[in-house]
C-alpha positions in Angstrom: 145.4 -42.2 35.6 142.3 -42.2 34.7 139.4 -45.3 35.4 135.5 -45.0 34.1 133.3 -47.3 35.2 130.7 -47.4 33.1 127.6 -49.2 35.2 124.5 -47.7 32.8 126.3 -46.5 29.3 126.5 -43.1 29.3 123.5 -42.5 32.5 125.6 -43.6 34.7 129.6 -43.3 35.2 131.1 -43.4 38.0 135.0 -42.3 37.7 138.9 -41.8 39.7 141.9 -40.2 38.7 145.1 -39.5 39.6 147.5 -37.0 38.1 149.6 -33.3 39.0 150.9 -30.9 36.8 154.0 -28.0 37.4 152.3 -24.0 36.5 155.1 -22.2 35.1 154.7 -18.4 36.3 155.8 -15.3 34.4 154.7 -12.6 34.2 151.8 -12.0 31.5 150.2 -15.6 33.5 150.3 -13.6 36.7 148.9 -10.0 34.4 146.1 -11.9 33.4 145.1 -13.1 36.0 145.6 -9.4 37.8 146.2 -6.4 36.7 147.4 -4.1 39.1 150.2 -6.6 39.6 153.6 -4.3 40.1 156.6 -5.8 37.6 159.2 -6.9 38.7 158.4 -9.4 41.2 160.5 -12.7 42.3 158.4 -15.8 40.4 158.2 -19.3 41.5 156.6 -22.5 39.7 153.6 -23.9 40.9 153.7 -27.8 42.1 150.3 -30.0 42.0 152.4 -32.7 43.6 149.2 -34.9 43.6 145.5 -34.6 42.4 143.4 -37.3 43.8 140.1 -36.8 42.1 136.5 -38.6 41.6 132.9 -38.9 41.2 129.9 -39.6 39.2 128.5 -38.2 35.4 125.6 -38.7 33.2 122.7 -38.4 31.9 119.9 -37.8 33.9 117.6 -38.1 30.7 118.0 -37.0 26.9 118.4 -32.6 27.7 120.3 -33.1 31.3 123.2 -34.5 31.9 125.5 -34.1 35.6 128.8 -34.5 36.8 129.7 -34.5 40.5 133.2 -35.0 41.5 135.7 -33.7 44.7 139.5 -34.1 44.3 142.2 -33.5 47.1 145.1 -31.7 45.7 148.9 -30.4 47.1 149.9 -27.7 45.9 153.6 -26.1 46.1 154.5 -23.0 46.0 150.7 -21.9 45.9 150.6 -17.9 44.5 148.4 -15.3 46.6 147.7 -11.2 45.8 148.5 -9.2 48.7 148.7 -5.4 48.8 152.4 -4.2 48.7 152.7 -2.2 50.9 157.2 -2.5 51.2 157.7 -0.3 48.5 155.1 2.7 49.3 156.3 5.7 50.0 154.9 7.0 53.2 153.5 10.3 52.0 151.8 8.3 49.4 150.5 5.6 50.8 148.0 4.6 48.7 148.9 0.2 48.4 147.3 0.2 44.5 149.1 -2.3 43.5 149.7 -5.9 44.5 152.7 -8.5 45.1 152.7 -12.2 45.6 153.2 -14.1 48.3 153.7 -18.3 48.3 152.3 -20.7 50.3 152.1 -24.4 50.1 148.6 -25.6 50.7 146.6 -28.4 50.4 143.2 -27.6 48.8 139.5 -30.0 48.0 137.0 -28.6 45.4 133.6 -30.3 45.6 132.4 -29.4 42.2 128.7 -30.2 40.8 127.1 -28.8 37.0 124.2 -29.8 35.6 123.9 -29.1 31.9 120.1 -29.3 30.1 120.3 -28.7 26.6 116.4 -29.2 25.1 117.4 -28.7 21.6 120.4 -27.3 19.2 119.9 -23.8 20.1 119.0 -24.0 23.7 122.1 -24.9 26.3 122.1 -23.8 29.5 124.8 -25.1 32.2 124.8 -24.2 35.7 128.3 -24.7 37.5 129.2 -24.8 41.3 132.0 -25.2 43.4 132.7 -25.4 46.8 137.0 -25.1 48.1 138.2 -25.4 51.2 141.8 -24.2 51.3 144.5 -25.0 54.0 147.3 -22.9 54.7 149.8 -23.8 56.3 152.0 -19.7 56.8 149.4 -18.2 55.1 146.2 -16.9 57.7 144.0 -16.9 54.9 144.1 -17.9 51.3 144.3 -14.3 50.3 141.9 -13.4 47.7 140.0 -16.9 47.0 136.6 -17.7 46.7 135.2 -20.4 49.4 132.1 -20.6 46.8 132.0 -20.1 43.1 129.1 -20.4 41.4 128.3 -19.7 38.0 124.6 -20.0 35.3 125.2 -19.5 31.7 122.7 -19.5 29.2 123.9 -19.7 24.9 121.0 -19.2 22.6 120.9 -19.5 18.5 117.6 -18.1 17.5 119.1 -18.6 13.7 122.3 -19.6 12.0 123.6 -15.8 12.7 122.3 -14.7 15.9 123.5 -16.2 19.5 122.8 -14.8 22.7 124.6 -15.6 26.1 123.6 -14.3 29.8 125.7 -15.6 32.3 125.2 -14.5 35.9 128.0 -15.5 38.5 128.2 -15.7 42.2 131.5 -15.4 44.1 131.6 -16.3 47.7 133.8 -14.5 50.7 137.4 -13.3 50.1 140.0 -13.1 52.8 142.7 -9.6 52.4 145.2 -8.9 54.8 145.2 -5.1 55.7 147.3 -4.1 57.8 144.9 -1.7 59.3 142.3 -4.1 60.2 142.1 -6.6 64.0 144.1 -9.0 63.3 145.5 -7.3 60.0 142.6 -9.0 57.5 139.3 -8.6 56.3 135.8 -9.8 54.2 135.2 -9.2 51.5 131.6 -9.1 50.6 130.4 -12.0 48.4 129.5 -10.8 44.6 127.2 -11.3 42.0 127.5 -10.1 39.2 125.6 -10.6 35.3 126.3 -9.7 32.0 125.2 -10.3 28.6 126.3 -11.4 24.8 125.1 -10.8 21.3 126.6 -11.9 18.8 125.4 -11.8 14.6 127.8 -13.7 12.7 127.7 -11.9 9.1 129.6 -14.7 7.0 132.2 -17.5 8.4 134.7 -14.2 8.6 132.9 -11.5 9.9 131.1 -10.9 13.5 129.8 -8.1 15.0 129.4 -8.4 18.7 127.9 -6.4 21.7 129.2 -6.9 25.3 127.7 -6.1 28.4 128.8 -6.1 32.3 127.4 -6.0 35.6 124.1 -5.2 33.9 122.4 -5.2 37.4 124.9 -2.0 37.8 126.2 -3.5 41.5 129.7 -2.0 43.4 131.8 -4.9 44.5 135.7 -5.7 45.2 137.5 -8.3 42.8 140.5 -6.6 44.0 140.7 -4.8 47.7 140.4 -1.1 47.3 139.6 -1.7 44.1 136.0 -1.2 43.8 134.7 -2.5 39.7 132.8 0.1 37.2 129.3 -0.2 37.0 127.4 -0.9 33.7 129.7 -1.4 30.9 129.9 -2.3 27.9 132.0 -3.1 24.4 130.8 -3.2 21.1 132.9 -4.0 18.0 133.8 -7.0 15.0 136.2 -9.4 14.2 137.3 -10.1 11.1 139.2 -13.9 10.2 142.1 -13.0 7.9 
């Protein structure tokens, strides 16, 4: 159920809604989220029993639009990743794979977005989320950031060229670590910057170059897995 209240058309639109969903979990979607998850996990589906949201959206002027909203979600069997300490060999305690733990949680998400589009060639989007997790069994929402901020820009200098750039910030995250006081530790916030170049030679053929972590920062997305520093990927795509 969703209700938009048009106070000023395309300028100020409050909205409220109520929904829910069931997410079917399998090894593939867990692997897409965390490439270091161990195989053979006993998986549970995640149920969002209640999702209530409301906010404002509209346009400040002809080139700037906005959205501000807050949502409250009740989850059942929400999964978190923790370093696997059960199946480790005592002679080689690498703890280099992740297992899943489940908890019923309540999540409040505060979200804001500004989108600037001064022309058809250029668009800049600022998106920010503050996440307030309430867990019932686990001490912390393991590996989940409390803040996610991103600035993305896309520029098309011509019909064939496309340039993209982005800077993202992940806030603090807690991870389970039995070697630390209170059996947990905090990972530092992460700042990452990326750049992409695309040349659309034709409707079928595109040549691309993607540059990641261009500031060469060292950080951990997953506990004990430092990121690669500057790296790039070049190639082409062809539609059959």
